[in-house]
C-alpha positions in Angstrom: -15.9 30.6 -15.1 -13.1 28.1 -14.5 -12.8 27.0 -10.9 -9.1 27.9 -10.7 -10.0 31.4 -12.0 -12.5 31.8 -9.1 -9.7 30.8 -6.7 -7.4 33.3 -8.2 -9.9 36.1 -7.8 -10.4 35.3 -4.1 -6.6 35.5 -3.8 -6.1 38.7 -5.8 -9.1 40.8 -4.9 -9.0 43.3 -2.0 -10.5 41.8 1.2 -13.4 44.3 1.0 -14.3 42.8 -2.4 -14.1 39.3 -0.9 -16.6 40.4 1.8 -18.9 41.8 -0.9 -18.7 38.7 -3.1 -19.5 36.4 -0.1 -22.1 38.8 1.3 -20.3 38.8 4.6 -18.2 41.1 6.8 -15.4 41.1 9.3 -18.1 40.5 11.9 -19.0 37.2 10.2 -22.4 35.9 9.5 -25.6 36.0 11.6 -26.8 32.7 13.0 -29.9 33.0 10.8 -27.8 33.5 7.6 -25.5 30.7 8.5 -28.5 28.3 8.9 -29.8 29.4 5.5 -26.4 28.9 3.9 -26.1 25.5 5.5 -29.3 24.4 3.9 -28.1 25.8 0.5 -24.5 24.6 0.4 -24.8 21.5 2.6 -22.6 20.3 5.5 -18.9 20.9 5.4 -17.8 17.3 4.9 -16.3 15.1 2.3 -19.1 12.9 1.0 -18.0 9.4 0.3 -18.9 7.8 -3.0 -22.1 6.0 -2.8 -21.2 2.7 -1.4 -22.5 -0.6 -2.6 -25.5 -1.8 -0.6 -24.8 -4.7 1.8 -27.0 -6.9 -0.4 -25.1 -6.0 -3.6 -21.7 -6.6 -1.9 -23.1 -9.9 -0.6 -24.4 -11.2 -3.9 -21.4 -10.2 -6.0 -19.5 -13.0 -4.1 -21.8 -15.5 -5.8 -21.6 -14.4 -9.4 -17.9 -14.6 -10.4 -17.2 -16.7 -13.5 -16.0 -19.7 -11.4 -19.1 -19.4 -9.1 -21.4 -19.3 -12.1 -19.7 -22.4 -13.5 -20.3 -24.2 -10.2 -24.0 -23.1 -10.1 -24.4 -24.6 -13.6 -22.5 -27.8 -12.8 -24.6 -28.3 -9.7 -27.8 -28.0 -11.7 -26.3 -30.4 -14.3 -25.6 -32.9 -11.5 -29.1 -32.7 -10.3 -30.5 -33.0 -13.8 -28.3 -36.1 -14.4 -29.8 -37.9 -11.4 -27.2 -37.2 -8.7 -29.2 -34.9 -6.4 -26.7 -35.3 -3.6 -23.8 -34.2 -5.8 -25.6 -31.1 -7.0 -26.5 -30.0 -3.5 -23.0 -30.6 -2.4 -21.6 -28.4 -5.2 -24.0 -25.7 -4.4 -23.2 -25.8 -0.8 -19.5 -25.3 -1.7 -20.4 -22.2 -3.6 -22.6 -20.8 -0.8 -19.9 -21.4 1.9 -17.2 -19.8 -0.3 -19.4 -16.8 -1.0 -20.2 -16.3 2.7 -16.6 -16.6 3.6 -15.5 -14.0 1.0 -18.2 -11.6 2.1 -17.2 -12.0 5.8 -13.5 -11.4 5.0 -14.0 -8.2 3.0 -16.5 -6.9 5.5 -14.0 -7.4 8.3 -11.4 -5.5 6.2 -13.9 -2.6 5.6 -14.6 -2.3 9.4 -10.8 -2.2 10.1 -10.5 0.5 7.4 -13.3 2.6 8.8 -11.6 2.5 12.2 -8.5 4.1 10.7 -10.3 7.0 9.0 -10.0 10.4 10.8 -9.1 13.6 9.1 -11.3 16.7 9.4 -11.4 18.8 12.6 -14.4 18.5 14.9 -14.8 22.1 16.1 -13.8 25.5 14.9 -13.8 29.0 16.4 -16.1 31.1 14.1 -17.4 34.6 14.3 -21.2 34.5 14.5 -23.4 37.5 15.3 -20.2 39.4 15.9 -19.1 37.1 18.7 -16.5 34.3 18.8 -18.5 31.0 18.9 -17.3 27.4 18.9 -19.2 25.4 16.2 -19.1 22.0 14.7 -16.7 22.2 11.7 -19.3 20.4 9.6 -21.6 23.4 10.0 -19.1 26.0 8.6 -20.4 27.7 5.5 -19.1 30.0 2.8 -18.8 33.5 4.2 -18.0 32.4 7.8 -15.1 34.1 9.4 -13.1 31.8 11.6 -9.9 31.8 13.8 -6.8 29.6 13.3 -3.9 28.9 15.6 -1.0 26.5 15.7 -2.0 22.9 15.6 -5.5 23.5 14.0 -6.6 21.5 11.0 -8.0 24.0 8.5 -11.7 23.3 8.0 -12.4 25.1 4.7 -10.8 26.8 1.7 -10.4 30.4 2.9 -8.9 33.8 2.3 -6.7 35.2 5.1 -7.9 38.4 6.8 -5.2 38.7 9.3 -2.1 36.6 9.9 0.9 36.5 12.3 3.9 34.2 11.7 1.5 31.9 9.9 3.0 28.7 8.4 0.8 25.9 7.0 1.7 22.2 6.4 0.2 21.5 3.0 1.9 18.1 2.5 -1.5 16.3 2.6 -2.6 18.3 -0.4 0.5 19.0 -2.5 3.2 16.6 -1.2 5.5 19.5 -0.1 7.6 18.6 2.9 8.3 22.3 3.7 5.5 24.3 5.3 4.1 27.3 3.3 4.4 30.7 4.7 1.1 32.6 4.7 0.3 36.3 4.8 -2.6 38.6 4.0 -0.8 39.9 0.9 -1.2 38.0 -2.4 1.8 36.2 -3.9 1.5 33.3 -6.4 4.1 31.1 -4.8 5.7 28.1 -6.5 3.8 24.9 -7.1 0.2 23.9 -6.5 -1.9 25.7 -3.8 0.9 28.1 -3.1 -1.0 31.4 -3.0 0.3 33.2 0.1 -3.1 34.5 1.3 -5.2 31.4 0.8 -5.4 28.3 3.1 -7.0 25.0 2.2 -9.2 22.5 3.8 -7.5 19.4 5.2 -4.1 21.1 5.7 -2.7 22.0 9.2 -1.5 25.2 10.8 2.2 24.7 11.8 2.7 28.0 13.6 1.2 31.4 14.0 -2.3 32.7 14.2 -4.8 34.0 11.7 -8.4 35.0 10.9 -9.9 33.8 7.6 -13.1 33.9 5.6 -14.3 30.7 4.1 -15.1 30.7 0.3 -15.5 27.0 -0.3 -16.7 24.2 2.0 -17.3 20.4 1.7 -17.1 19.0 -1.8 -16.4 22.4 -3.3 -13.0 22.7 -1.6 -9.9 21.6 -3.4 -9.8 18.6 -1.0 -13.4 17.8 -2.1 -12.7 18.1 -5.8 -9.8 15.6 -5.6 -12.1 13.3 -3.7 -14.7 13.7 -6.5 -12.0 12.9 -9.1 -11.3 9.7 -7.2 -14.9 8.7 -6.9 -15.6 9.2 -10.6 -13.1 6.5 -11.6 -14.4 3.2 -12.6 -13.1 0.1 -10.8 -11.2 -2.4 -12.9 -11.0 -6.1 -12.3 -7.7 -7.2 -10.6 -5.3 -9.3 -12.7 -6.2 -12.3 -10.5 -9.9 -11.9 -11.2 -9.1 -11.7 -14.9 -6.9 -14.7 -14.7 -9.5 -16.8 -12.8 -12.1 -15.8 -15.4 -9.8 -17.0 -18.1 -9.1 -20.2 -16.2 -12.8 -20.8 -15.8 -13.3 -20.5 -19.5 -10.4 -22.9 -20.1 -11.7 -25.4 -17.7 -15.2 -25.1 -19.0 -14.0 -25.7 -22.6 -12.0 -28.7 -21.4 -14.9 -30.2 -19.4 -17.5 -29.6 -22.1 -15.2 -31.0 -24.8 -14.6 -34.2 -22.7 -18.4 -34.4 -22.1 -19.0 -34.3 -25.8 -16.4 -37.0 -26.5 -17.9 -39.2 -23.7 -21.4 -38.6 -25.2 -20.2 -39.8 -28.6 -18.3 -42.7 -27.1 -21.3 -43.8 -25.0 -23.6 -43.8 -28.0 -21.2 -45.5 -30.5 -19.1 -47.8 -28.3 -21.4 -48.8 -25.4 -24.5 -48.5 -27.5 -26.2 -46.4 -24.8 -29.6 -44.8 -25.7 -29.1 -41.0 -26.3 -30.9 -40.0 -23.0 -28.7 -42.3 -20.9 -25.5 -41.3 -22.8 -26.4 -37.6 -22.3 -26.8 -38.0 -18.6 -23.5 -40.0 -18.4 -21.8 -37.2 -20.3 -23.2 -34.6 -18.0 -21.8 -36.5 -15.0 -18.3 -36.5 -16.7 -18.6 -32.7 -17.2 -19.2 -32.3 -13.5 -16.4 -34.6 -12.7 -13.9 -32.6 -14.7 -14.9 -29.3 -13.1 -12.6 -28.8 -10.1 -15.3 -27.8 -7.6 -12.7 -27.3 -4.9 -10.7 -24.7 -6.8 -12.8 -21.6 -5.9 -12.9 -22.2 -2.1 -9.2 -23.1 -2.2 -8.3 -19.9 -3.9 -10.5 -17.8 -1.6 -9.0 -19.4 1.6 -5.5 -19.1 0.2 -6.0 -15.4 -0.4 -7.5 -15.1 3.1 -4.4 -16.8 4.6 -2.3 -14.2 2.6 -4.4 -11.4 4.1 -3.8 -12.8 7.6 -0.1 -13.1 7.1 0.1 -9.6 5.5 -1.8 -8.1 8.5 1.0 -9.4 10.7 3.4 -7.5 8.4 1.4 -4.2 8.9 -0.5 -4.4 5.6 -4.3 -4.2 5.9 -5.9 -5.7 2.7 -9.3 -4.4 1.9 -10.1 -6.9 -1.0 -8.8 -10.5 -1.2 -7.6 -10.3 -4.8 -5.3 -7.4 -3.9 -3.0 -9.8 -2.2 -2.0 -11.5 -5.5 -2.1 -8.3 -7.6 0.7 -6.9 -5.4 2.8 -9.8 -6.3 2.5 -9.0 -10.0 3.6 -5.4 -9.6 6.2 -4.2 -12.1 6.2 -0.5 -11.1 5.7 1.3 -7.8 4.8 5.0 -8.1 5.7 6.4 -4.7 5.1 9.7 -3.0 8.2 11.1 -1.3 7.2 12.9 1.8 6.1 10.5 4.6 6.5 7.5 2.4 10.1 7.3 1.3 11.1 9.9 3.9 10.2 10.3 7.6 8.4 13.6 7.2 10.6 14.8 10.1 13.0 17.7 9.2 16.5 17.1 10.6 19.7 19.2 10.8 22.6 17.4 9.2 25.4 20.0 9.1 26.3 23.2 10.8 28.7 25.5 9.0 30.6 28.4 10.5 33.4 30.4 8.8 35.9 28.3 10.8 34.4 24.8 10.9 31.9 22.4 9.5 30.1 20.3 12.1 28.2 17.1 11.6 24.9 16.5 13.4 24.0 12.8 13.9 20.6 11.3 14.5 17.3 11.8 12.7 13.8 13.0 13.6 12.3 15.1 16.4 14.1 13.3 19.2 17.5 13.9 20.8 19.2 10.8 19.5 22.5 12.2 18.3 25.3 14.7 18.9 27.3 17.5 17.3 30.6 16.2 16.0 33.8 17.9 14.8 36.3 15.6 13.1 34.2 12.7 14.4 34.5 13.8 18.0 31.6 15.0 20.1 31.4 18.7 20.8 29.2 20.6 23.3 28.1 24.1 22.4 30.3 25.8 25.1 33.5 24.4 23.6 33.4 26.7 20.6 32.2 30.4 20.6 30.9 30.3 17.1 28.9 27.1 17.7 27.7 28.6 21.0 26.3 31.7 19.3 24.7 29.8 16.4 22.9 27.3 18.7 21.8 30.3 20.9 20.2 32.0 17.9 18.6 28.8 16.6 17.0 28.0 19.9 16.0 31.4 21.2 14.8 32.9 17.9 12.2 30.2 17.8 8.5 29.8 18.5 8.2 26.0 18.3 8.0 23.5 21.1 8.6 19.7 20.8 6.7 17.6 23.2 8.1 14.0 23.7 5.7 11.2 23.0 4.0 9.7 26.1 3.9 6.4 24.4 7.1 4.4 24.0 8.2 4.5 20.4 5.6 7.1 19.5 6.2 10.3 17.6 6.8 13.6 19.4 4.2 16.3 19.1 5.3 19.5 17.3 3.7 22.7 18.4 5.0 24.9 15.6 6.8 24.3 12.4 9.0 21.4 11.3 11.9 23.8 10.4 12.0 25.3 13.9 11.5 21.9 15.6 14.6 20.5 14.0 16.6 23.6 15.3 15.3 22.9 18.8 16.5 19.3 18.6 19.8 20.4 17.2 20.3 22.7 20.2 19.4 19.8 22.6 22.1 17.6 20.9 24.6 20.4 21.6 23.6 20.3 25.3 21.8 23.7 25.2 19.1 24.2 27.9 16.6 26.6 26.2 14.4 27.3 29.1 17.3 28.0 31.5 18.9 30.4 29.0 15.6 32.2 28.3 15.5 33.1 32.0 18.9 34.8 31.6 18.1 36.4 28.3 14.3 36.9 28.3 12.6 37.7 25.0 11.2 41.2 24.9 9.7 41.3 21.4 9.4 39.4 18.1 9.5 40.5 14.5 7.5 37.6 13.0 8.6 35.7 9.9 6.9 36.6 6.6 7.2 35.2 3.1 8.4 38.4 1.6 11.6 39.0 3.6 12.0 35.4 4.7 13.4 36.2 8.1 12.4 36.2 11.7 13.9 38.1 14.6 13.5 38.2 18.3 14.9 40.9 20.7 16.3 39.9 24.1 17.7 41.5 27.2 21.5 40.8 26.9 22.9 42.6 30.0 22.1 45.7 32.0 23.2 48.0 29.2 22.5 46.1 26.0 19.9 44.2 24.0 20.6 41.5 21.5 18.7 40.9 18.2 18.7 37.3 16.9 17.8 36.8 13.3 17.4 33.7 11.2 16.1 33.1 7.7 17.0 32.1 4.2 20.6 32.5 3.3 20.2 35.1 0.6 17.8 37.2 2.7 20.0 37.2 5.8 23.4 37.6 4.2 22.4 40.8 2.5 21.6 42.4 5.9 25.1 41.5 7.3 28.1 43.7 7.1 30.1 41.9 9.9 31.1 38.3 10.5 32.1 36.3 13.6 35.1 34.0 13.4 36.4 32.1 16.5 34.4 34.4 18.7 35.8 37.6 17.2 33.7 40.0 15.2 35.1 41.8 12.2 34.0 43.4 9.0 32.7 41.0 6.3 34.8 41.0 3.2 33.6 40.1 -0.3 35.7 37.0 -0.1 33.8 36.0 3.2 30.5 36.4 1.4 31.6 34.4 -1.7 32.9 31.6 0.5 29.6 31.4 2.4 27.7 31.5 -0.9 29.7 28.6 -2.2 29.0 26.4 0.8 25.3 27.3 0.6 25.2 26.4 -3.1 27.0 23.1 -2.4 24.5 22.2 0.3 21.6 23.1 -2.0 23.1 20.9 -4.8 22.9 18.0 -2.3 19.2 18.6 -1.7 19.6 20.4 1.7 17.7 23.5 2.8 19.9 26.0 4.6 19.1 28.6 7.2 21.4 31.5 8.0 22.0 32.7 11.6 23.0 36.3 12.5 22.7 38.7 15.4 23.3 42.3 16.5 23.9 43.9 19.9 22.4 47.3 20.5 22.8 49.8 23.4 19.9 50.2 25.7 20.2 54.0 26.0 19.9 54.4 22.2 17.1 51.9 21.6 13.4 51.8 22.3 12.4 48.1 21.8 8.8 48.9 21.2 9.7 51.3 18.3 12.1 48.9 16.6 11.0 48.1 13.1 12.1 45.4 10.7 14.2 48.0 8.8 15.9 49.4 11.9 16.4 46.0 13.7 17.5 43.8 10.8 20.5 45.8 9.6 24.3 45.8 10.3 24.0 42.1 11.4 26.8 39.8 12.4 26.9 36.7 10.2 27.5 33.5 12.3 26.9 30.5 10.0 24.4 28.1 8.4 22.4 25.1 9.5 21.4 22.6 6.7 18.4 20.4 7.0 16.4 17.8 5.1 13.6 15.3 5.6 15.7 12.2 6.0 14.9 8.9 4.3 13.3 6.2 6.4 16.1 3.9 7.8 14.6 0.8 6.3 14.1 2.4 2.8 17.6 1.5 1.6 17.2 -2.2 1.9 13.6 -2.0 0.6 14.7 -0.2 -2.6 17.5 -2.7 -3.1 15.1 -5.7 -2.7 12.7 -4.1 -5.2 15.5 -3.7 -7.8 16.5 -7.3 -7.2 12.9 -8.3 -7.8 13.0 -6.3 -11.1 10.4 -3.8 -9.8 10.9 -0.2 -10.9 10.2 2.6 -8.4 9.2 6.0 -9.7 9.1 9.0 -7.3 6.1 11.2 -8.0 6.1 14.2 -5.6 4.9 17.7 -5.2 8.4 18.7 -3.8 11.1 20.5 -5.8 13.1 18.9 -8.5 16.4 19.3 -6.6 15.1 17.8 -3.4 13.3 14.9 -5.3 16.5 13.9 -7.2 18.7 14.3 -4.1 16.5 11.8 -2.1 16.1 9.5 -5.1 19.9 9.2 -5.6 20.6 9.0 -1.9 18.4 6.0 -1.3 19.5 4.3 -4.5 16.1 4.7 -6.3 17.9 6.1 -9.4 21.3 7.0 -10.6 22.5 10.6 -10.8 21.7 10.5 -14.6 17.9 10.1 -13.9 15.7 12.6 -15.8 13.6 14.9 -13.5 10.3 16.1 -15.1 8.4 18.9 -13.5 4.7 19.3 -13.5 4.9 22.2 -16.0 7.1 20.0 -18.3 4.7 17.1 -17.9 1.8 19.3 -18.9 3.5 20.1 -22.2 4.5 16.6 -23.0 2.7 14.5 -25.6 1.5 11.0 -24.7 4.1 9.4 -26.9 6.9 11.4 -25.2 5.6 10.5 -21.8 5.4 6.8 -22.7 9.0 7.0 -23.9 10.2 8.9 -20.8 8.7 6.3 -18.5 10.8 3.5 -20.1 14.0 5.1 -18.6 15.1 6.4 -15.2 12.7 9.2 -14.4 11.5 11.3 -11.4 8.4 13.6 -11.3 8.5 16.7 -9.2 6.1 19.6 -8.6 3.2 17.5 -10.0 -0.5 18.1 -9.5 -2.9 15.3 -8.5 -4.3 14.8 -11.9 -0.8 14.6 -13.3 0.1 11.8 -10.9 -3.0 10.0 -12.1 -1.8 10.6 -15.7 1.6 9.0 -15.0 -0.1 5.9 -13.5 -2.5 5.5 -16.4 0.3 5.9 -19.0 2.4 3.3 -17.3 -0.6 0.9 -17.5 -1.0 1.7 -21.2 2.7 0.7 -21.4 1.7 -2.8 -20.1 2.9 -2.3 -16.6 1.1 -3.5 -13.4 1.3 -0.4 -11.2 1.2 0.0 -7.4 0.8 3.6 -6.3 1.6 4.7 -2.8 0.7 7.8 -0.9 -0.9 9.4 2.2 -2.3 12.7 1.0 -5.4 13.9 -0.7 -3.2 14.6 -3.7 -2.4 10.9 -4.0 -6.0 9.6 -4.0 -6.8 9.7 -7.8 -3.6 7.8 -8.6 -4.3 5.3 -5.8 -7.7 4.6 -7.3 -6.4 4.3 -10.9 -3.5 2.0 -10.0 -3.8 -1.7 -10.2 -3.0 -1.7 -6.5 -3.3 1.5 -4.3 -1.3 1.5 -1.1 -2.2 4.2 1.5 -0.5 5.1 4.8 -2.6 4.2 7.8 -1.0 6.6 10.4 -0.6 9.8 8.4 -3.0 9.0 5.5 -6.1 11.1 4.8 -9.6 9.6 4.6 -9.7 10.1 0.9 -6.4 8.3 0.4 -7.5 5.3 2.5 -10.8 5.1 0.8 -9.2 5.0 -2.6 -6.6 2.4 -1.7 -6.7 -1.4 -1.9 -4.1 -1.9 0.9 -3.4 0.3 3.9 0.0 0.2 5.7 -0.7 0.4 9.4 2.9 1.4 10.2 3.4 3.8 7.2 6.6 1.7 6.4 7.7 1.4 2.8 9.5 -1.8 3.7 6.1 -3.3 4.5 5.3 -3.0 0.8 8.3 -5.2 -0.1 7.2 -7.8 2.5 3.7 -7.6 1.0 5.0 -8.0 -2.5 6.9 -11.1 -1.4 3.7 -12.4 0.1 1.7 -11.7 -3.0 4.2 -13.5 -5.2 4.1 -16.5 -2.8 0.3 -16.5 -3.1 0.3 -16.7 -6.9 3.0 -19.4 -6.8 0.9 -21.4 -4.3 -2.3 -21.0 -6.3 -0.4 -22.5 -9.2 0.9 -25.3 -7.0 -2.6 -26.3 -5.7 -4.0 -25.8 -9.2 -1.5 -28.5 -10.4 -2.5 -30.6 -7.4 -6.2 -30.3 -7.9 -6.1 -30.9 -11.7 -3.9 -34.0 -11.2 -6.7 -35.9 -9.6 -9.0 -35.3 -12.6 -7.0 -37.6 -14.8 -7.3 -40.8 -12.6 -11.0 -39.7 -12.0 -11.6 -39.8 -15.8 -9.6 -43.0 -16.6 -12.2 -45.4 -15.1 -14.9 -43.9 -17.3 -12.6 -44.0 -20.4 -12.0 -47.7 -19.8 -15.7 -48.3 -19.3 -16.6 -46.6 -22.5 -13.9 -47.7 -24.9 -14.3 -51.3 -23.7 -17.9 -51.2 -24.7 -19.0 -51.7 -21.1 -16.9 -54.9 -20.7 -14.9 -53.2 -17.9 -17.5 -52.2 -15.2 -17.3 -48.6 -14.1 -14.3 -48.6 -11.7 -15.3 -45.4 -9.9 -18.6 -43.7 -9.3 -19.5 -40.0 -9.6 -20.0 -39.7 -5.8 -16.5 -41.2 -5.3 -15.2 -38.5 -7.6 -16.9 -35.9 -5.5 -15.2 -37.4 -2.4 -11.8 -36.5 -3.9 -12.8 -33.1 -5.3 -14.6 -31.7 -2.3 -13.4 -34.0 0.5 -9.9 -35.4 0.5 -8.2 -32.9 -1.8 -9.5 -29.8 0.0 -7.4 -29.5 3.2 -4.0 -30.5 1.6 -4.7 -28.0 -1.1 -5.3 -25.3 1.5 -2.0 -26.4 3.1 -0.3 -25.7 -0.2 -1.9 -22.2 -0.2 0.0 -21.5 3.0 3.3 -22.9 1.7 6.4 -20.8 2.8 7.8 -18.4 0.2 10.5 -19.8 -2.0 13.9 -18.2 -1.0 14.5 -16.8 -4.5 11.1 -15.4 -5.1 12.3 -11.8 -4.7 15.2 -12.4 -7.1 12.9 -13.1 -10.0 11.2 -10.7 -12.4 7.4 -10.2 -11.9 5.3 -12.7 -14.0 4.3 -11.4 -17.4 0.7 -10.7 -18.2 0.6 -13.3 -20.9 1.9 -16.0 -18.4 -1.3 -17.7 -17.2 -2.2 -19.9 -14.3 -3.0 -22.8 -16.6 0.3 -22.8 -18.6 2.2 -25.5 -20.4 4.2 -26.5 -17.3 1.0 -27.0 -15.2 -0.6 -29.1 -18.0 2.4 -31.3 -18.4 2.8 -31.8 -14.6 -0.9 -32.3 -13.9 -2.0 -34.3 -16.9 1.1 -36.0 -18.3 3.2 -36.7 -15.2 1.4 -36.9 -11.9 -2.0 -37.6 -13.5 -0.8 -40.5 -15.7 1.2 -42.1 -12.8 -1.9 -41.8 -10.5 -4.1 -43.2 -13.2 -1.9 -46.2 -13.8 -1.7 -47.0 -10.1 -5.4 -46.6 -9.4 -6.5 -48.7 -12.4 -3.8 -51.2 -11.4 -5.4 -51.4 -7.9 -8.7 -52.1 -9.5 -7.4 -55.0 -11.6 -5.3 -56.2 -8.7 -8.3 -56.8 -6.5 -10.1 -58.6 -9.4 -6.9 -60.6 -10.0 -7.0 -61.7 -6.4 -10.5 -63.0 -7.0 -9.9 -65.0 -10.1 -9.6 -62.5 -13.0 -8.9 -63.1 -15.9 -10.3 -66.6 -15.5 -13.6 -65.1 -14.4 -15.1 -61.8 -15.7 -14.4 -58.5 -13.9 -16.9 -58.1 -11.1 -19.8 -55.7 -12.0 -21.4 -55.8 -8.5 -21.2 -57.5 -5.2 -18.4 -57.5 -2.5 -15.5 -57.8 -5.0 -16.7 -54.9 -7.1 -17.2 -52.8 -4.0 -13.7 -53.6 -2.8 -12.2 -52.8 -6.2 -13.9 -49.4 -6.5 -12.9 -48.6 -2.9 -9.3 -49.5 -3.8 -9.5 -47.2 -6.8 -10.7 -44.3 -4.6 -8.0 -45.2 -2.0 -5.2 -45.3 -4.6 -6.2 -41.9 -5.9 -6.2 -40.5 -2.3 -2.8 -42.0 -1.4 -1.2 -41.0 -4.7 -2.5 -37.5 -4.1 -0.6 -37.6 -0.7 2.6 -38.0 -2.7 1.5 -35.3 -5.2 0.8 -32.7 -2.6 4.2 -33.2 -1.2 5.8 -33.1 -4.7 3.9 -29.9 -5.5 5.4 -28.1 -2.5 8.5 -27.3 -4.5 9.2 -26.6 -8.2 13.0 -27.0 -8.3 14.3 -27.3 -4.7 14.4 -30.7 -3.1 11.4 -31.4 -0.7 13.9 -32.7 1.9 15.9 -29.5 1.7 12.8 -27.4 2.3 11.8 -29.8 5.1 9.3 -32.5 4.6 7.5 -31.7 7.8 7.9 -27.9 7.7 4.4 -27.3 6.4 2.2 -28.7 9.2 -1.1 -27.7 7.6 -0.4 -30.1 4.7 0.2 -32.9 7.2 -3.0 -32.0 9.0 -4.8 -32.3 5.6 -3.1 -35.6 4.9 -4.3 -37.0 8.3 -7.8 -35.7 7.6 -8.1 -37.3 4.2 -6.9 -40.7 5.6 -9.4 -40.5 8.4 -12.2 -39.4 6.0 -11.4 -42.4 3.7 -11.4 -44.7 6.7 -14.8 -43.4 7.8 -16.2 -43.9 4.3 -15.0 -47.6 4.3 -16.3 -48.5 7.8 -19.5 -46.4 8.3 -22.6 -48.3 7.0 -24.6 -45.2 5.9 -21.6 -43.7 4.1 -20.8 -47.1 2.5 -24.1 -47.2 0.6 -23.9 -43.5 -0.4 -20.3 -43.6 -1.7 -20.3 -47.3 -2.9 -17.4 -48.3 -0.5 -16.6 -51.3 1.7 -14.2 -52.4 4.3 -10.6 -53.1 3.1 -8.3 -55.9 4.0 -5.0 -55.3 6.0 -3.0 -56.0 2.9 -5.0 -53.4 1.0 -4.1 -50.8 3.6 -0.4 -51.8 3.6 -0.4 -51.3 -0.2 -2.0 -47.9 0.0 0.3 -46.6 2.8 3.4 -47.7 0.8 2.2 -45.9 -2.4 3.5 -42.3 -1.6 7.1 -43.4 -0.9 8.3 -44.4 -4.4 6.3 -41.5 -6.0 8.1 -38.9 -3.8 11.5 -40.6 -4.6 10.8 -40.6 -8.3 9.9 -36.9 -8.3 13.0 -36.0 -6.3 15.1 -37.8 -8.9 13.3 -35.9 -11.7 14.0 -32.5 -9.9 17.6 -33.4 -9.4 18.1 -34.4 -13.1 16.3 -31.3 -14.4 17.4 -28.5 -12.1 20.2 -29.6 -9.7 22.7 -30.3 -12.6 21.9 -26.9 -14.1 
């Protein structure tokens, strides 16, 4: 039998049949039976997907495409006779892997610290007695008690219920609590059966007794978690891009190695074995060993900066993926909105009042014609505020922490009425002393009203009634206008209906307020029924409310649109509310198409793909449908970020290229499925994180250009050696090449990884999937511009030293002090031209001086380090032998220090000619 059919049976069957099916009773289970069922069904907990072992997580950091390339190149270096080079390359790989493992493990610990969802204890009926048990020991057939504030521990059928309202936003995305009763009603949307409650949701108000029919992974909460866990993880775009880059670099390196092998055999007349070893050395030289640790540390820097912007990154590659995002699929409740119901307007037959301020704090006022008004100043406002505050079971407790959220003991709807009354200057507790409550007729989902009966004076009682407009207005035959009560005319009713409809069209929920005064001598309060109390009411007016957008959302949406990022709202809320919020915050225009879950169910894949190309909003969607939207967008070629906080969001979070969960209000399942967790639940933090992600990719390309640039002057000495038939002695050794790749280039490259974001980065479209790291621009810059200039200067330095010592009248030195000084100058020239190159790579179009030549301190620390390292190699005896270097003359140092200046000036002229004039 289908699972939803079983759920339907538990909702529709008589409670006696439910007891029979679950082999239980109103007295609950015996302790012995509960123990047996615990062994059969397992603990009432959401089992996490089987996590990778620590060892597997550890070793995967050493088997990426780039890492494998480094393992191979290290082995090749050892085989070619340079043991020290091979060991050094392997050490780079090991250090990089250890760092990546440590970084992701630290993120996992931070994530685990955020996770907290299911309740710890529950009041269950065992052996006919009320017993407090661990919620994880609850089993199907257990009868348990619920009251306001409780998190519901299992899927259950209600046995009794009084004024029961449940916040199901974590499960279905609805911002409005669901009313629950013991009678079956199908409701609207997902999980809306009136007599069923679900694990992971929260009791807003009222009390109830329920019998559990599903626990743990068998609950709806658990099934969504299972759906999430079954999804296969896909490689991030950056991982795919680095794999592609590795293949490209491998092909380049091997191709060059083959060319050098052929040249060594035919031009230098090397024996095959010697030529082969030489070619292997050149392959190693052309593999940028410093690229992998530089990418890793750049991403780690991005993670650190994003953490300061309230975004906890669980995996390093997620940083850059966020920068590529083309579409954000966002939940509404709690993500785009504050998840705090707020009264915006009060309407009475005589006036419309504006209520300022948002949320569950008294941060506004009641205004009429833009002037503050207190409740005593108008009799109709006075009466409406009185009803809203006294016909109310909710309390709002201010936060004890500065800037914290107030605690709501009750429902959001009643909480916003309490705050509205406070804004009007109404002292609820003081008035309750004067007009004490005598009885309550609780709210229920059938009549959609609630009434309380109070002492009014020595001879009268007053009945306060609030509820949905249509269900209150039909009980009214009188109306209060300017403090005077008269019969309600058909025109009065139509006018009220028009205002109610206008508010609904704007996405507001309205609540009607009415009252009735009865004589004490003719009324027995204890015998009043709903029918006798809620009739001949006096209509007073309406309050209108909504879950307001987050204050920062307007600018965040605007910045996303400027960055050519599309935002699609995917919510469990109603079509009207969803569109109203979307239009209000500028997410879409008023012409946007709104597709409901039922309509989505009937759509073909082709129709959905077409709909997703335009302005679209999805409302009343089930979790698997949100997942479908994300997957279809990906099939359309989009890179999708999906946000959310509820269990209903988890499958889409897992499927998305980047899943973003809310850290404060998010469920365990959502956080586990996500790649990034927002520790402040602020949508604006996503925009800041996207900006950071774009900067990371831009910086990776900058230091890729910088690292590849040095490969050209590293190769030129060997090219001269080969094509001269050995007449030009090798101007640079393999260990000197290693000095550049793993020594002097590393810290400046890391400085580039932390380069400040370009000011126009959020005014550009996301990069296209077919736009790769190693593109035409990088190749031209690295190999044909910076690389050729560096090659000419470094080889020039080699010949200059020989020229000072008699060349061309004497042969080029092949050994001895002159040769050592010449090769040292080649190494020095490459290092000092790289100083100019790292500064030039900082900007693509903008002048370096405009950005600030000293604004990136890390680059200058790297420059100082590489100069000191080069100095150490030239003066330290042990290092001189290992790296084939010697002491330089003062004139040599003067030449080297002057090198960067003209190179920076030349590049500034090039940028001005190419970009400034445009």
